[in-house]
N, C-alpha and C positions, 0 to 999 in steps of 0.2 A: 533568529534560530532556523531550525531547517525543515524542510518537509520530509519524513521518513516513512517508509515500510509498507506497496504497493503495493511496493510492489509488494498484496496486500496485502496483500495486504494487500495499499489495497492489494497487491498483488497476494500478501498474505492473507487478506480478507475474501479471495476469490471461490473459498469452500466454506459455505456457512451451515450451521444444522440449520435444517427446516420446520415448522409447523411448532415453532416455540414463540413464544410473545415475554419479552422482560419488563415491556412497561408496568405490568403490576408490581414485580418488584422493587423497580425505580420509584413507586408513591409509596409504599409500606415502608419505606426504608425511611420516610420523613413525616413527622409527627403533625405537620400543618399540609400534608397532601402535596406538597411541591417534591419534585421528582431531584435526587441528589446527583449532582452531575460527576462526583467521583464514581458513584456507582454504576452511571451508564456508563463511562470509558471501561470499568472494569468488566461491566457484560460484553461491550465489543472484544475485548480480549479474550474473553470466556469461550468464545467464537472460534478460536482458532482452531483446527482439527487436532485430534491426539493419537494421531498414528502418522506416519511420516506421508507427506502429499508430494506428488512432481506433476509438475505444469510446464506446457511447452507452448509459445506463443511466436509471435511476427510482429515484429515493431517497424514502422514506416514515420518519419521524419518526414515534415513539410513547413515551407515558409507561410508565410501570411495572404499570401495569394494562391496557396495550394498545390504549390508545385512542390511533386517529389524531391527529397534531397538525398537520401538513403535510406535503405533496408537494411534489418538485423534480425537475428533469430536471437532468442532468448528463452533457456530454458534453466529450470529451479527447482531443488530439492529442499523440503521443509520438513523438520522434525521437532517439534515442541513435546514430546512424549517424556524425556528427560529433564531433569531438572536445570542442566543447561539448554536452552535452546538451540540449533545450529541450521544455517540457512547456507544452500550452495547454489552459487548463478554461474552460468556460464553464457558469456553473449559471443556471438558467431556472426560472421560476415552473411551476406546472400546465400554464399554455397555451404553454410557449415562448417567452415575455419573457425576454431576457437580464437577469439581476440583477447578476451580478457575473462578471467575467473576470480568471483569472490567467494570470501568464507567468512560468515558472521555470525558470531556466537553470542548470546546472551546471558551470562550468569545472573543467577537471582538477586535482585536487589541491586545491580549493577549496571554503566551503560553497556551498551553493543560493542563488540571488539572485531575490527575489521581485519582481513587477511587478504590482499591484492597478486594476483599471478597472470602475467601475460603470454600472450602467444600460446601455441599449440604443446610447446615443452614445459608451460605453468614454471616459467620462472619468474620467481618473486619480485614483485615490484613495490615501489613506495608507492603510498597511498597519501599524497600530501593534503589534499583539499575533497575529502567524500562527499561534499555539497557542490561540485562542480560538475558539469554537464557530462554523461559521456559517450566519445565516442560520436560526437555532435548530435547526441539526443538532447530532449526537453529533459530526459530521467537523468537523474542523479543515483550513485550508491547510497547516499544517505536518502533517499526517498527510497529507496527498495528496502532500506533497515526502518522507516516507519517509527522512532524512535517517541514522536510526538504522542503517541497512546500511550507510555509512560511517563510523561511530563504529570510534575506534581501540583500547579497551578490550573484550575480547572474550574470554569463557571457557564453559566446558560445565558447564550446571548440573544434566543429565540425560537422560532418555529417555522417550520415553511415546510412544502411538499415537493419533493425531488421523485422523478419516475413516479408520479401519481400515487407516491407515498408519504403519508406525515411524517416527519422529522422533527427532531430537538438539535439545534445548533449548539455546540459545545465552543468555547474559547480555550485554548491551552496554552501555556508557557511553561519555557523553563524555569529549573533553580536559577537564581540570579548568581550563583557562581558558577554554574556550567558553562563551557563551552559547544554551544548547539546551532552554530554556523550563521546560515544567511538569513534566517528567518526569527522575527520577533516573537510575532505569535502563529498561530495555527487555528481556524476555524473549521470546524468538523459537522459534516450533516449526517445524522443518526438515525436511520429508520426504525421509528418508535416500537415495532411489532417486532422486528427480528433483531435489533441490535446492528446491523448491518452498518457499514461505512460507505454511503454512496457518493461523498464529495468532502474534499480537503481544501482548503485555500490559503496561502502562506502568503505574509503582508511582514513587510520591513517596520522599523519602529518611527516612521512615520505615518504608518497604517496603508501605505501604497502596495496594490495586489501586485505579487512576484509572478506566483505560481498557482495554477488551478490544476486538480486532480480528480476529474469525475468519471464515475461508475457509467458507462451508457446503454448497457443491455446488461441486463439479468436473468436467467434461466433456472427453472426449479426442476432438478430431475431426482427422481425417486425422492428421499427424505432431504435431497441437500440444495439449497441455491451457491448456482454458478454464476460466476461473470464471463458473460462473452467476450466484452469490449471495454477497456480503458482509456480516456484520452487526457493526456498533457498537456496543459496550454503555458507558455513563458511572456510575461511580460515586462517590458513595453514590448519585444520583439513582437509579439503574438505569435511566434512559431509554436507549431506543435508537434506532438508523437501520440501514434496509436498503437496499444499493443490489443494485436485480437489473439485472444487464448485459443489454440487449437486444439489441445486435448488435455485433459485433467484427470488424474489417476491416484486415487487412495490406496495404501498397501491394503489389502486382502480384501477389494471390493473394486467391481467392472469398474471399466473407464465412466468417468461422469461427464464427457464430451468428447464427441469421436473426429476423429480427424475429418476434417472436411476441405472442399476448394478454397483458396485463399482468392481474394475480391482483386 
């Protein structure tokens, strides 16, 4: 099956409402005080901004020894204010030359739809496998769509702290009739206080770990939680790609992250 939508997720979850707690709602939804995993996942989706959001970031891919293999720029615009949500991703080289553009639309109660374009002239291109790595990175276009947040089979797998925050661990699986790609299941670490996704791990049918997506830093600016860094690790190669978010802008709101020097 496939690890998706990061780009918040994780990239689509790079901006979350602050100051609210969904944990009480999870508890009261169950008569015996056990959290309902379906409601937990629903609250994660409800964290998406209701106004257009633009994010600019830098991607750095390294091998298992830590050697830098390549750098890329990523810009994306997310608009979930309409019934059919849309996301536009632009992947560029280190000099800002566009390499690929992807438009994702998500109709209500339907799988995400992809349209891929290549080069600065935005020529239509075939997207044969959305789960394949993009331009030598550990991200795939499927990672950026994060369909697993809509998978119907959800269960609670445990509890654990991440970033010093108490989390509930959800295990999600796609519908048996769907073509979900590389992953058989995905485990999600959800902050019990904010319903934020802090980590996702994708596994194959034998239970082997294939990919890990981690929120490495969180920042609270005004009433919003923002992501500063996201790491994606591939297995068994142990290569990794880091996304450093430079700028986050919400429509009709001052910038949430000001551009700063890159490392």
